[in-house]
C-alpha positions in Angstrom: 8.5 -8.3 7.5 8.9 -8.3 3.8 7.0 -6.1 1.4 5.3 -8.1 -1.3 5.6 -6.8 -4.9 2.3 -7.3 -6.7 3.0 -8.0 -10.4 -0.5 -9.0 -11.6 -4.2 -9.1 -10.8 -4.1 -12.7 -9.7 -1.4 -12.1 -7.0 -3.5 -9.0 -6.0 -6.5 -11.3 -5.4 -4.4 -13.8 -3.4 -2.3 -11.3 -1.4 -4.6 -8.4 -0.9 -8.3 -9.2 -1.4 -8.2 -12.6 0.4 -5.9 -11.4 3.2 -7.1 -12.1 6.7 -5.3 -9.0 8.1 -5.4 -5.4 6.8 -3.2 -4.6 3.8 -1.2 -1.4 3.3 -0.7 -0.8 -0.4 1.9 1.5 -1.9 1.1 2.5 -5.5 4.3 3.8 -6.9 6.6 4.0 -10.0 10.4 4.0 -10.6 10.5 7.5 -12.0 8.5 9.0 -9.1 10.7 11.1 -6.7 8.2 11.3 -3.9 7.7 7.5 -4.2 11.4 7.0 -3.5 11.1 9.2 -0.4 8.1 7.2 0.9 9.7 3.8 0.3 12.0 3.7 3.4 9.1 4.8 5.6 6.9 2.0 4.3 9.8 -0.4 5.0 10.0 0.9 8.6 6.2 0.5 9.0 6.3 -3.0 7.7 8.7 -3.8 10.7 6.6 -1.9 13.2 3.4 -3.7 12.2 4.9 -7.1 11.5 2.2 -9.8 11.8 -0.6 -7.2 12.2 -0.7 -5.6 8.7 0.5 -6.9 5.3 2.5 -4.5 3.2 2.5 -4.6 -0.6 3.8 -2.4 -3.4 2.2 -2.0 -6.8 4.2 -0.5 -9.6 1.5 1.5 -11.6 3.6 1.2 -14.8 3.5 -2.6 -14.6 0.0 -3.2 -13.2 -2.0 -0.2 -14.5 -5.3 -2.0 -14.3 -5.1 -2.0 -10.5 -4.2 1.7 -10.4 -7.3 2.3 -12.6 -9.5 0.1 -10.5 -8.6 2.0 -7.4 -8.7 5.5 -9.0 -5.0 6.1 -8.5 -4.4 9.3 -10.5 -1.4 10.6 -8.6 1.5 8.7 -7.0 2.5 7.9 -4.4 -0.9 6.8 -3.3 -1.1 4.7 -0.1 -4.2 2.7 0.6 -5.3 0.6 3.5 -7.6 -2.3 2.7 -9.5 -4.5 5.2 -11.3 -7.6 3.9 -10.8 -6.3 0.4 -12.4 -2.9 1.0 -10.6 0.5 1.0 -10.9 2.0 4.5 -8.3 4.7 4.2 -6.2 6.5 1.5 -3.4 9.0 1.4 -2.4 10.7 -1.9 1.1 12.1 -2.0 4.1 11.8 0.3 3.3 12.2 4.0 5.0 11.6 7.4 5.5 8.3 9.0 3.1 9.5 11.8 0.5 10.2 9.2 0.7 6.6 7.8 0.8 5.2 11.4 -2.4 7.1 12.1 -4.0 5.6 9.0 -3.0 2.1 10.0 -3.9 2.5 13.7 -7.4 3.7 12.8 -7.8 0.7 10.5 -6.7 -1.7 13.3 -9.1 -0.2 15.8 
């Protein structure tokens, strides 16, 4: 499954808020070392949960208003939303198993 790059608030509304399945959001930036470590894990997860969870990336330098709206003060921050509501959040790099647990709890 592909990971959607969110580049503005309008696409956030369409791809995340109005999604009929849970959405796993990776708030990141180009200059962030831990973000680069998390990126391949998020790609693996997008394949593991293909069709069950939508995956999106938000570059906080490009769409800062979304980072502010969701109180993202440190990156990477990974958020799981269901029906537009935050149901789980992880700040900082973590293991694939940690993110899987986050997603599995959200799907339960």
